[in-house]
N, C-alpha and C positions, 0 to 999 in steps of 0.2 A: 752617227752622231762622232766630230773627230778625235781622231785615238792620239793625240796629244797634249792632251786636257790637266794639267797640274795637281799635285794633289789635295792643295788648296779648294782648289775647283770641287772633286768628289767629295772632300769632308762636308762642305757645303751645302751640297745635294743628299747628303745622308742626313743631315741636318732638315735640309728641306722634308723629306719623307716620313720624318719621326716627329717633327712638329706636330703638335694640337690645336695651336689658336693660330688666328691669320694671321698676327702681327707678327709671329714668330717666322710663318712659311714667308711674307713679303721681306722680311731680314735677309732671313737664306737666299731667297731667288737675287735680293738686292747683290749680294756679297759673291754667289753667283755670275752677275752681270756684272763687278766690277774686275773680277778674278782672271774671269774669259781672254783669251788672246783675241786683242784685233788682227785679223786677217779675214780674207775674201772667205775662206773656209768655214767660217765660223758667221756667217751672217745670217741664217737661217733658224742657228741654234738660237742668238743674240734678241730675235726678233721675237723667237718661240718665249724666251722668258719674258722679254718687256710684256708680250702679249698677258702670260700665265700673273704678272704683276699687275696689270690692269684689271686683271679680272678676280685677285683676290683683293684689290684695293676696294671696287663696286662691293664684295661682299661684306668687306667691315663698314662702308658708310652706311648700308643697309640693316649692318646690326648697333650702327652708332647710337649712344644712346641709352641702350638695353644691356650693357655687361661692363660697361667701365664708368668711374665716377667722375667728373671735368673738376679740372683744375685749373690755376691761373696760369697754366702752363701747355691747356691743351689747345694751343694754337696752330687753325688748318694751315697748313702750307699754299702760298701764293706766289703767284709770278713765276718768275725763271728760276730763281734757289732762294730759299730762306737762311739767312743769316743772323747768326748770334754773337751779337755785342759783349764779351764778357771783361772782367778784367778790376783791379783793385779797385777800393772807392775813392770818388773823384779823378776817376780819370778821364771823365768827359764821353762820356757813353751817350746816356741819356743828350748830351750838345749836341752830338755826332746822329742821330737819329733826327734831332727836330731841324739842323741844316737840310741836312737831304731829304724830309719826306712831310707829308703834311701831321703827323704822330704829335702829338705834345703830353711827352711825360716831363714829370717837377723835374726841375733844375734850381740847388743850390750851390753854395760855396763853402758848405760841409759833407761831409761823408754818410754814407748809405742813408740815400734821399731815396734811391730807387728801392722800392721792397717787393713791385710785384714787375715782372714783363711786359713792356710795352711794342708794338708793332706799328712798323709803320711802311709804306711804301716807299720807294726811290727808284727814278728812272736815269738812265744809262741811255744817250739816243733812243731808240724804240724798243726800249725793253725794261719792264719791271722787277726789281727784285724787294725781298720782303726783309728789312730790319728789324730786328726785336732788342730792344735794350733791358738789358736782366740786371740784378740783383747783384751784389759786389761778389766776386771771389776771394775770400778769405781764410788764411790757414785759420783763426778762430770760430768760424763759419764759414759755413757753405749750404744753401739749400740742396738738401738730397732730391727734391723735383726738379731742380735747376738742371744736375747731373744727369738726371735722367733726359730730359729735355735736350739737352747738349748731345745727349747720343744719338740721337734722332734728325738734330739738323744738318744742313746741307754741309754750311761753310760756316767755324768760329774766328771770327774775329777778335785778337785779344789787343785792345785798348788800353795803352801806357801814357802817363805822364811826365813828359820829357825833365820837368820841373822837380819829378821826387826825385825815386832812384831805380827807372826803368832798367835795367840788368837784373836787380834782386826780387822787382815784382813779376818781371815775366818768366824768373826760375822757381816761384814761388806758383805763379799759375798753374805751368807747366807741370808743377811735380804735382797738384792738386789733381790734376788730368790725370798724370799716370796715376794716382794710386786710386782712380774709381775707370782705369783702362780703358783712357780716353787718349789715344796719341797722333801727333802729327804724320801726315803722309811724307814717306819716306823715310822716319827715324825707324830707329830697332826696335822691333818690340819684344818682350822676355817670352821665352817659349817655355815656363814653366805657371803659365797664367792655369790657373784653374778655370775661369771661364772665359769666353771670348774676347777679344778686346775689340773696339771699336776706335777706327785709324780714320779719321776725319782729315779733310782742307781747311788748312791754317793760313791766318794773313796776320803779321804783327802792325798795327797801325798806332802808330807812336803821335799822339798828339799836343796840342798846345807849342808846336814850331814854330811860334809867332814871328821870329828874328831870323837876322844872322848866328847870333851866339848859340841861338834855340838849335838851330842847324848843324851847327858845330856840335854841340852835344849830341845830337842824334847822330852825326859822323862816325863819332868817338862811341856811343850805343851798341852801333854796326859792329864797330870792331871788336866790342870787349863781348856780345851778347854769346857769341860763337856760334849763332845758330844757325841751321840751313834755309829757316821758316823765311817766306816774303816778307820784306815791309817795306811798308808806306807812311810817309810823316804826313800830318795834318795841321788843321788849326781853323779849329770851328770859330775862333774869333776873328779872322782875316778870309778864312774860305780856300785856304793854302790846299791846293792837291784833291779837292774834294772830285773833281770828275777823275785823276787819276786812280781815286781810292775804289768809285765806284767800275774803272776799265779792270781793274786788279781784279774785281772782285766778278766780274762781266769773265773774264778768259780761266778763271779757275771754275767756273761752275760747270763746266765741259756742254756747251750747248753751241747751235748756230742758230742763224736766222736766215729761214728762205720765206722768198712772197713766189704769190700765186697770181696768173693772172687769165683773163679769158681771150681768144682767139682776136685780135684787133683791137685790145684794149692795151692802155698800161697797167701795170704792177701798181697795187695800194702801200709804196714805199711807210704808213706809217700804220700797216698791222700785218706783220711778220707772224709767218709760225715758228716756233721756237722748239728745236726738238732738238734731241741727245748727239753730240758728234757719232759719226759715223753711222747715222740711219742711214737707211737704202728709198728710195721711190718709194716702194710698198709700203713703208712702214709710215711714209708722209703722207701719201693717199689713206691710208687708215683712221689715219688725225682727222684728215678735213671731215670726211663722212663715212662712216662704216662701207655703204656700199659701192662706194668708189674701188675697193679693193676688187671685187670681183669684174667691176664693170668697164675698167682702166683696159686700155689697147697697148696704148705710148704714152709718150710725156715730151715735149722741147723744152730743152733747158739751155740758159743764158747764163752764162756764169764765168768764173776765172779759167775753168779748163775746155769749157765746151761753149758756143757762139749759134742757138738757135737747133742746134742738133739734136736727132731722133734718138730719145735712151729708154730702154727696158726697166721690168721690175728692180734690178739688182743694184741698178747707179746710187752709188755713194754719193749723198747730195754736200754739196759744199756751203760753206757761208756764205749767205749773198748772193745764192742762185734763184734764180728769176724760172720759175714751172709755169708751163703750160699745160695742163691735163687735156687725153686727146677718151673719147668714151667710143 
């Protein structure tokens, strides 16, 4: 094991050893994977962590339905990432999901229309993302089950209405999240928490930017908000920036696309393998078929850094690589 692992890693490893429930073990392993330094010396350890996460998730699926009661928030993750849309009432979360997916959440011009989460699949180029419309987050009431769901989701998109008071609403949403130990990635986390924090990738999505005046208001919002959280302006009415919104989700998701081919044939560009950043050729082979790991001799790769060269198992896959595996 590498000797330069940080203290947070060892703390997560201790939680893993002491965990009694499978979900606690998965949570600790995912923390270890997020904390571990990214360099060549940790490749084997990262692969081992991913295998253990996969094993525990299979155990979790086998036990599903026998230990926990399903709720409206028991939403299985689909696609490359699960994105929860949160925000104050009437900010346009439902309209965004309707515009980008085949889901049909109830939409109205009055607040609190959404009473339960609604999932839909959005496509960016050839990758699918799961968008979840959720009930409002307000100081008067926020569903505890929603908070628990936000702790499990991959990305939180905070949806705001530019025509309301986006600065105040952003501060309110972030404060509610902080009170529930949910913090934006890159922001300071209090050191006196009695329980572990949940650090999440977040994207501010300012809706109803329907024209030049609203865009000026959006620029003013960016200056006044004082936040380092990435932001994008959109309009579900005109369709403004729907693709940039999904592109931002793609870049935040920590994934790459890899295409496979058989000798003498072209790759299928419509069916990529979606894998985590820094995945190795060996890890890709295991995703294609479990037997490929033991049977694979080498592979040829065409991409940004190689052009048909032979590569070995520890080759780090790059976005857009085309792989030809030889047994």
